[in-house]
C-alpha positions as CSV (number, residue, x, y, z in Angstrom):
1,M,-48.6,152.4,-121.2
2,P,-49.1,152.1,-117.7
3,P,-46.9,154.0,-115.5
4,R,-43.6,152.7,-113.7
5,L,-44.6,154.2,-110.5
6,L,-47.9,155.5,-108.9
7,L,-48.2,157.2,-105.7
8,N,-51.8,158.0,-104.5
9,N,-51.9,160.1,-101.4
10,V,-48.3,159.6,-100.3
11,S,-47.1,161.6,-97.3
12,C,-43.6,161.6,-95.7
13,M,-41.8,162.9,-92.3
14,R,-38.3,163.9,-91.9
15,N,-37.2,164.9,-87.9
16,A,-41.1,164.4,-86.5
17,Q,-42.0,167.2,-89.4
18,T,-44.2,166.3,-92.4
19,V,-42.5,167.3,-95.8
20,L,-45.0,166.0,-98.3
21,H,-48.6,165.5,-97.6
22,D,-51.1,163.6,-99.8
23,I,-49.1,163.3,-103.1
24,N,-50.9,161.6,-106.1
25,L,-48.6,161.1,-109.0
26,S,-47.9,158.9,-112.1
27,V,-44.4,158.3,-113.3
28,H,-43.7,157.2,-116.4
29,D,-40.1,155.9,-118.0
30,G,-38.0,158.7,-118.7
31,T,-39.7,161.3,-116.3
32,A,-38.2,163.4,-114.1
33,L,-39.3,165.2,-110.9
34,Q,-37.7,168.0,-109.3
35,Y,-39.3,168.9,-105.9
36,K,-38.4,172.1,-104.2
37,L,-38.5,171.7,-100.3
38,Q,-38.5,175.0,-98.6
39,L,-36.4,173.5,-95.4
40,T,-33.9,175.4,-94.0
41,W,-32.7,172.3,-91.6
42,M,-32.2,169.7,-94.5
43,S,-28.7,168.6,-94.7
44,P,-27.9,165.6,-96.9
45,V,-25.5,163.3,-95.2
46,V,-22.8,161.7,-97.4
47,F,-21.6,157.9,-96.1
48,Q,-17.9,156.9,-96.7
49,Q,-16.3,154.0,-94.9
50,Y,-12.9,155.7,-94.0
51,K,-10.9,152.3,-93.6
52,L,-11.7,151.7,-97.2
53,T,-10.6,153.2,-100.3
54,V,-12.4,155.0,-102.9
55,L,-12.7,152.0,-105.1
56,E,-13.8,149.6,-102.0
57,N,-16.4,152.3,-101.1
58,V,-18.3,151.9,-104.1
59,Q,-17.9,148.5,-105.0
60,W,-19.2,147.7,-101.3
61,F,-22.8,149.2,-102.5
62,E,-22.3,147.3,-105.9
63,L,-21.6,144.2,-104.2
64,L,-24.7,144.5,-101.8
65,E,-26.6,144.9,-104.9
66,G,-25.4,141.3,-106.0
67,N,-23.1,142.7,-108.8
68,D,-19.4,141.7,-109.3
69,G,-18.3,145.1,-108.4
70,S,-16.6,145.6,-112.0
71,W,-18.5,148.6,-113.0
72,S,-17.3,150.7,-110.0
73,G,-13.9,151.5,-111.3
74,L,-15.6,152.8,-114.3
75,A,-17.9,154.8,-112.5
76,I,-15.3,156.3,-110.8
77,E,-13.6,157.4,-113.3
78,L,-16.3,158.8,-115.0
79,I,-16.8,161.2,-111.9
80,G,-13.2,162.4,-112.2
81,L,-12.0,160.3,-108.6
82,G,-9.8,157.8,-110.6
83,R,-6.8,159.6,-109.2
84,L,-7.8,158.5,-105.4
85,M,-9.4,155.4,-106.6
86,N,-7.0,152.9,-104.3
87,E,-6.8,156.0,-101.8
88,K,-8.1,155.7,-98.3
89,A,-8.6,159.2,-98.3
90,M,-10.4,161.8,-95.9
91,L,-12.4,163.3,-98.9
92,S,-13.7,167.0,-99.3
93,M,-17.4,167.2,-99.5
94,G,-17.6,167.5,-102.9
95,Q,-15.5,164.6,-103.6
96,R,-18.1,162.7,-101.2
97,K,-20.6,164.1,-103.4
98,R,-18.6,162.6,-106.4
99,L,-18.4,159.3,-104.4
100,Q,-22.4,159.4,-103.8
101,L,-22.7,159.6,-107.8
102,A,-20.5,157.0,-108.9
103,R,-22.3,154.5,-106.3
104,L,-25.4,155.5,-107.8
105,L,-23.8,154.7,-111.4
106,A,-22.4,151.4,-110.1
107,I,-25.4,150.3,-108.8
108,D,-27.8,151.2,-111.9
109,R,-31.2,151.3,-110.5
110,P,-33.9,152.5,-112.5
111,I,-35.6,154.8,-110.1
112,W,-33.6,157.5,-108.3
113,L,-34.5,159.2,-105.4
114,L,-31.7,162.2,-105.1
115,D,-31.7,164.4,-102.0
116,E,-29.4,167.6,-102.6
117,P,-27.4,165.8,-105.4
118,S,-25.7,169.1,-106.2
119,V,-24.8,170.4,-102.5
120,A,-21.1,170.5,-102.4
121,L,-20.4,170.6,-106.3
122,D,-19.0,173.2,-108.4
123,A,-20.6,174.0,-111.5
124,E,-18.2,171.7,-113.8
125,D,-19.5,168.7,-111.4
126,T,-23.1,170.2,-111.4
127,A,-22.8,169.8,-115.5
128,L,-21.6,166.6,-115.0
129,L,-24.7,165.5,-112.6
130,E,-27.1,166.8,-114.8
131,Y,-25.3,165.1,-118.0
132,I,-25.8,161.8,-115.6
133,I,-29.2,162.8,-114.9
134,A,-30.0,163.4,-119.1
135,E,-28.6,160.0,-119.6
136,H,-30.2,158.1,-117.2
137,R,-33.5,159.4,-118.2
138,K,-32.7,158.7,-122.1
139,K,-32.4,155.3,-120.9
140,G,-35.9,154.9,-119.5
141,G,-34.8,156.1,-116.1
142,I,-37.2,157.7,-113.5
143,L,-35.9,160.6,-111.1
144,F,-37.5,162.5,-108.0
145,V,-35.0,165.3,-106.7
146,A,-35.7,167.2,-103.8
147,T,-33.3,170.5,-104.1
148,Q,-32.9,173.6,-103.5
149,L,-30.1,174.7,-105.6
150,P,-30.8,174.9,-109.7
151,I,-30.3,172.0,-111.5
152,Q,-31.1,172.0,-115.0
153,I,-33.1,169.0,-115.8
154,D,-34.9,169.6,-119.4
155,D,-38.9,168.7,-119.3
156,S,-39.1,168.0,-115.9
157,E,-42.2,168.4,-113.4
158,S,-41.7,170.6,-111.0
159,S,-43.3,171.0,-107.7
160,E,-42.8,173.2,-104.3
161,S,-43.0,173.2,-100.7
162,S,-43.0,175.3,-98.1
163,L,-43.4,174.3,-94.8
């Protein structure tokens, strides 16, 4: 079976610095690749519209995908923000990270690119993240994870870069 994603000589820059250089790989359904970047300035930003409720924040991304927004509530419940669903709340960093996970679930794309997905998550939330990743892979999903924090992803390919 041919790979779902084939990368040849891929390079990537962030803040005018090369973070990936001449990456070559083929990725098949169900594959996970963890890429550990040794970059002290790497800081994920979590987008949240404060004028919208938690539900509207997730639905906004789902609607952009052309979906009807019906998966958002279920995704919010799954990641543990159900009690805040109809609130226009200032969320903690951990809650905003879970908001991102809810968007990921509601959109349901086959390939996920995750930048520091476990930052600001406690042990319980990290275990939930690991479960979500495992379920995505069981369905044939592919993911790329850039992280400095340990995430348990069974049978993942791992690479390190020190810039």
